[in-house]
LUMMITI-811337 format. One record per residue (C-alpha): residue in three letters; y, x, z; chain; residue number from 0. Coordinates in Angstrom, 2 decimals. Layout:
BEGIN
REC:ALA:Y:X:Z:A:NUM
...
END
This chain:
BEGIN
REC:UNK:-247.94:60.27:-165.42:A:0
REC:UNK:-245.61:62.50:-163.36:A:1
REC:UNK:-244.72:61.45:-159.83:A:2
REC:UNK:-241.14:60.23:-159.35:A:3
REC:UNK:-238.61:62.46:-157.62:A:4
REC:UNK:-237.33:61.27:-154.24:A:5
REC:UNK:-233.80:62.33:-153.32:A:6
REC:UNK:-233.31:63.47:-149.73:A:7
REC:UNK:-230.08:63.13:-147.79:A:8
REC:UNK:-228.07:66.37:-147.92:A:9
REC:UNK:-227.85:67.89:-144.44:A:10
REC:UNK:-226.61:71.24:-143.15:A:11
REC:UNK:-227.72:73.82:-140.57:A:12
REC:UNK:-226.73:71.62:-137.60:A:13
REC:UNK:-229.58:69.28:-138.59:A:14
REC:UNK:-231.96:71.83:-137.04:A:15
REC:UNK:-230.67:70.71:-133.62:A:16
REC:UNK:-230.16:66.98:-134.20:A:17
REC:UNK:-233.10:65.93:-136.39:A:18
REC:UNK:-235.24:63.03:-135.14:A:19
REC:UNK:-238.33:65.23:-135.54:A:20
REC:UNK:-238.32:68.95:-134.73:A:21
REC:UNK:-241.42:71.13:-134.73:A:22
REC:UNK:-241.37:74.83:-133.88:A:23
REC:UNK:-244.26:77.29:-134.08:A:24
REC:UNK:-244.40:81.05:-133.56:A:25
REC:UNK:-247.02:83.42:-135.00:A:26
REC:UNK:-247.15:87.20:-134.80:A:27
REC:UNK:-247.81:89.43:-137.80:A:28
REC:UNK:-248.82:93.08:-137.58:A:29
REC:UNK:-246.51:93.85:-140.52:A:30
REC:UNK:-243.02:95.23:-139.96:A:31
REC:UNK:-240.16:92.75:-140.15:A:32
REC:UNK:-238.80:94.25:-143.39:A:33
REC:UNK:-242.13:93.60:-145.17:A:34
REC:UNK:-242.40:90.04:-143.90:A:35
REC:UNK:-238.77:89.36:-144.83:A:36
REC:UNK:-239.27:90.66:-148.39:A:37
REC:UNK:-242.33:88.46:-148.88:A:38
REC:UNK:-240.57:85.32:-147.65:A:39
REC:UNK:-237.48:85.77:-149.80:A:40
REC:UNK:-239.46:86.64:-152.95:A:41
REC:UNK:-240.52:83.12:-153.88:A:42
REC:UNK:-242.57:84.25:-156.86:A:43
REC:UNK:-245.07:86.01:-154.53:A:44
REC:UNK:-245.79:82.90:-152.47:A:45
REC:UNK:-248.78:81.71:-154.56:A:46
REC:UNK:-250.56:84.96:-153.71:A:47
REC:UNK:-250.32:84.53:-149.94:A:48
REC:UNK:-248.99:81.15:-148.75:A:49
REC:UNK:-251.72:78.44:-148.63:A:50
REC:UNK:-251.43:75.62:-151.17:A:51
REC:UNK:-248.36:77.08:-152.94:A:52
REC:UNK:-249.19:76.96:-156.65:A:53
REC:UNK:-245.83:78.21:-157.90:A:54
REC:UNK:-242.39:79.00:-156.55:A:55
REC:UNK:-239.24:80.51:-157.92:A:56
REC:UNK:-235.58:80.11:-158.63:A:57
REC:UNK:-234.15:78.67:-161.85:A:58
REC:UNK:-231.64:81.54:-161.68:A:59
REC:UNK:-233.35:84.55:-160.06:A:60
REC:UNK:-230.38:86.82:-160.84:A:61
REC:UNK:-229.34:88.74:-157.72:A:62
REC:UNK:-227.74:88.40:-155.39:A:63
REC:UNK:-229.90:85.65:-153.97:A:64
REC:UNK:-228.67:83.99:-150.79:A:65
REC:UNK:-226.90:80.92:-149.48:A:66
REC:UNK:-226.68:78.36:-152.27:A:67
REC:UNK:-229.70:79.69:-154.18:A:68
REC:UNK:-231.91:76.91:-155.53:A:69
REC:UNK:-235.66:77.31:-155.12:A:70
REC:UNK:-238.39:75.21:-156.70:A:71
REC:UNK:-242.00:75.01:-155.57:A:72
REC:UNK:-245.27:73.31:-156.37:A:73
REC:UNK:-247.21:72.88:-153.13:A:74
REC:UNK:-250.64:71.40:-153.76:A:75
REC:UNK:-249.30:69.33:-156.66:A:76
REC:UNK:-246.16:68.10:-154.90:A:77
REC:UNK:-242.88:69.38:-156.34:A:78
REC:UNK:-239.91:70.50:-154.24:A:79
REC:UNK:-236.34:71.51:-155.02:A:80
REC:UNK:-234.54:73.28:-152.20:A:81
REC:UNK:-231.16:74.84:-151.45:A:82
REC:UNK:-230.79:77.91:-149.24:A:83
REC:UNK:-228.52:77.20:-146.26:A:84
REC:UNK:-228.88:80.54:-144.42:A:85
REC:UNK:-229.89:84.01:-145.62:A:86
REC:UNK:-229.32:86.34:-142.70:A:87
REC:UNK:-231.32:89.43:-143.67:A:88
REC:UNK:-233.69:90.29:-141.98:A:89
REC:UNK:-233.44:87.65:-139.25:A:90
REC:UNK:-233.26:84.12:-140.68:A:91
REC:UNK:-233.97:82.26:-143.88:A:92
REC:UNK:-233.26:78.51:-143.98:A:93
REC:UNK:-233.42:75.88:-146.71:A:94
REC:UNK:-232.85:72.17:-147.16:A:95
REC:UNK:-235.16:70.06:-149.29:A:96
REC:UNK:-232.92:68.28:-151.80:A:97
REC:UNK:-235.61:66.33:-153.62:A:98
REC:UNK:-239.37:66.21:-153.85:A:99
REC:UNK:-242.27:64.15:-155.12:A:100
REC:UNK:-243.87:63.83:-151.65:A:101
REC:UNK:-242.76:60.86:-149.52:A:102
REC:UNK:-242.21:63.05:-146.45:A:103
REC:UNK:-238.67:62.65:-145.27:A:104
REC:UNK:-235.24:61.16:-145.76:A:105
REC:UNK:-233.79:64.59:-144.86:A:106
REC:UNK:-235.45:67.92:-144.05:A:107
REC:UNK:-234.49:71.50:-143.20:A:108
REC:UNK:-236.92:74.35:-142.62:A:109
REC:UNK:-235.91:77.61:-141.02:A:110
REC:UNK:-237.90:80.80:-140.58:A:111
REC:UNK:-236.75:83.42:-138.11:A:112
REC:UNK:-238.04:87.00:-137.98:A:113
REC:UNK:-237.91:89.15:-134.84:A:114
REC:UNK:-239.43:92.54:-134.11:A:115
REC:UNK:-242.36:92.08:-131.76:A:116
REC:UNK:-242.06:95.37:-129.91:A:117
REC:UNK:-245.33:96.81:-131.23:A:118
REC:UNK:-244.13:97.35:-134.79:A:119
REC:UNK:-245.01:93.84:-135.91:A:120
REC:UNK:-243.02:90.67:-136.45:A:121
REC:UNK:-242.72:87.40:-134.57:A:122
REC:UNK:-242.27:84.65:-137.13:A:123
REC:UNK:-240.76:81.36:-135.91:A:124
REC:UNK:-241.02:78.37:-138.28:A:125
REC:UNK:-238.80:75.42:-137.45:A:126
REC:UNK:-239.20:72.13:-139.31:A:127
REC:UNK:-236.44:69.58:-138.74:A:128
REC:UNK:-236.96:66.21:-140.36:A:129
REC:UNK:-235.86:62.61:-140.57:A:130
REC:UNK:-239.40:61.57:-141.44:A:131
REC:UNK:-240.51:58.67:-143.57:A:132
REC:UNK:-243.23:56.53:-141.94:A:133
REC:UNK:-246.02:58.40:-143.78:A:134
REC:UNK:-244.86:61.71:-142.26:A:135
REC:UNK:-243.97:60.24:-138.86:A:136
REC:UNK:-247.61:59.20:-138.47:A:137
REC:UNK:-248.57:62.91:-138.43:A:138
REC:UNK:-246.07:63.81:-135.67:A:139
REC:UNK:-248.70:64.76:-133.06:A:140
REC:UNK:-250.76:66.82:-135.50:A:141
REC:UNK:-247.80:68.69:-137.04:A:142
REC:UNK:-247.56:71.61:-134.58:A:143
REC:UNK:-251.21:72.50:-135.12:A:144
REC:UNK:-250.98:72.05:-138.89:A:145
REC:UNK:-247.86:74.21:-139.19:A:146
REC:UNK:-249.20:76.91:-136.87:A:147
REC:UNK:-252.48:77.09:-138.80:A:148
REC:UNK:-250.66:77.23:-142.14:A:149
REC:UNK:-248.32:80.00:-140.91:A:150
REC:UNK:-251.19:81.94:-139.32:A:151
REC:UNK:-253.18:81.75:-142.58:A:152
REC:UNK:-250.13:82.76:-144.63:A:153
REC:UNK:-249.44:85.82:-142.47:A:154
REC:UNK:-253.13:86.82:-142.48:A:155
REC:UNK:-253.09:86.64:-146.29:A:156
REC:UNK:-249.89:88.67:-146.39:A:157
REC:UNK:-251.47:91.33:-144.15:A:158
REC:UNK:-254.62:91.39:-146.31:A:159
REC:UNK:-252.50:91.84:-149.47:A:160
REC:UNK:-250.59:94.68:-147.81:A:161
REC:UNK:-253.75:96.54:-146.81:A:162
REC:UNK:-255.61:95.88:-150.07:A:163
END
């Protein structure tokens, strides 16, 4: 039996600053910013490098993709439908979760920022802003470590794919 969809409250970019829960992690990649950007915005590649992503894509992948694009994802069996709120190539990519099958939040925005690191690589900043449900709130203290590990693993996989 499929899990029921949970509707999240629609929020905008300002939620990144006013959310009850905000977690920010930064990880460096040896890849140039343009390569990291292309991987992040090409949802269909995510299963090959981002941990636990089984599938991802857009119901309408016709370019141009950007603000307003809908993205769907299966992350370890949980389904997500998201709307892009910012698409500032090659610096920022932000989406809102509109609905999902995981009881994580009442509202959630995730933003990824890409900056040149000075040695040819990329500093990747992942910001999670959430109005968490109790199940997610319970993980508050562990979230920074979980997100940093997930981002570090994702970027290591991306680097391995690029060199292989």
